[in-house]
Phi, psi and omega in degrees: 000142176289151166261128185244127177251121181239128178280120182258335177221134175195167179295335182233160181242147178298132181304140177067013177261142185279049184237169178237146177264159175200163178285099182171184181211142170201142179227134180256130183244121176252119182229172180295342181257009178129179184249144185224156178236126178250108184072165187225013181065196183277340177115351182282321190245354191301311182289316178305314183290325173305310183292316182297325181267004176057045176260150183275114182269322188289342185260019182295131180282327180198155174245137177240135179250127183288324179186171189269052171253146187296334180282002175239344185238354187294338179266003186298317181298317180296321178294315181295327179297336177265318185283326188075212186298120185213140173293131177239112183265135180195180177272151180301340181265019184299332184261014176301142179283121190236147183218159178227133178239027184295329184270005183092356174228152183276128179235137172287129182232011182282181178300129189275013180227151174270164186297320182300317180297315181295323177293328178293337178271353177119002180292124174253091187290131176236095189259131184205149176266351187261166171300130183233133173273113183280318178207181182302119178067016179238122188229145169254129194297328194077188185295133183262123175297136179265095192256337181263166188269350189253346175267090192264350183086184186253114184291344180280351182263135175217167185215164175241134176284173178297337180269002178090006179283131178275133178238120179219128359287157176298123181291342179045053178298341182275007180289110183241155175232160181256136178238129173242122182270106184251175180294340181263356182127186182283137167250121184247123179257121180262138172280295176225350180056040176298334179285349182099127182305315184290319174304317182294313182296317179298318180296317182297312182292323180295317186275339177263357174070030177214145177270351188273109171253118183277319184209148173236129183225138170126199183279127185256347185054027175287349176303330182256012186279150172283169177299321180296314180298317181295317179297318179293325178294314177301317180299316181296315181299322181288314182297325183269001173053047176295127188281328182222129176231109180249110186258155180202182169051257190270018176287323182088143185294322181294311181294325178297319179294323177292322176297317180298317180298326181277317190267337179054243187293345178280348187262144167209156175275125179268070180276167177303132181098348179288133175245138175234124185243140176233000000 
């Protein structure tokens, strides 16, 4: 059976598709062992897009959250209201209070629900910092070590600890990615890649025991990258001969266009309605 990855939330929508775009990300995974949801977008389009794309929402085996930003967790309550009791995998710091000051004003950008409310809707939180096997050949990375010097994160993001201490930039230790080990190699789904694409890819290959990455899909956060980081990322993608790179959400239009110019046929836009089959 094929494994099918369908983008359910993204900033843009596939042309002529009956779906809506929003600032956020969500990916639906259909596998021989069941269906899974990675992130839930901001909450405006998730249910509509499920229905429009004729995907089964009520039978999801598990939900995985990439990190505690509202554009990845805002649809969680709506999904749970349909799914009921469901395992929700995430990092223990998913509920940290988070803010962004990129526009010159401070905005709350954390998960918009408290844990008690989500549990009342059926969320069975399974929080871990380690690599976790969600289902056969499906893994959530756990916390990613930040090992290189050029993937520095976003200085506009900050957070408050439970004791009221301000941390800037927000280390976003809860930034997780999804890995599916297929017959063609690893398919890695990024939420926002706050940990850095290269850090994530190196971690995935080391822990899954293979150098072969077949595809990378999702938000790369290259919109906030320095020239050095972007150049190193292009070099890494080329050296490792990644066959398919589908970008979305926080990649940014300028960086996406530069990636397309470099990668050509290996590149695609992972807009709402896009399906990738292995």
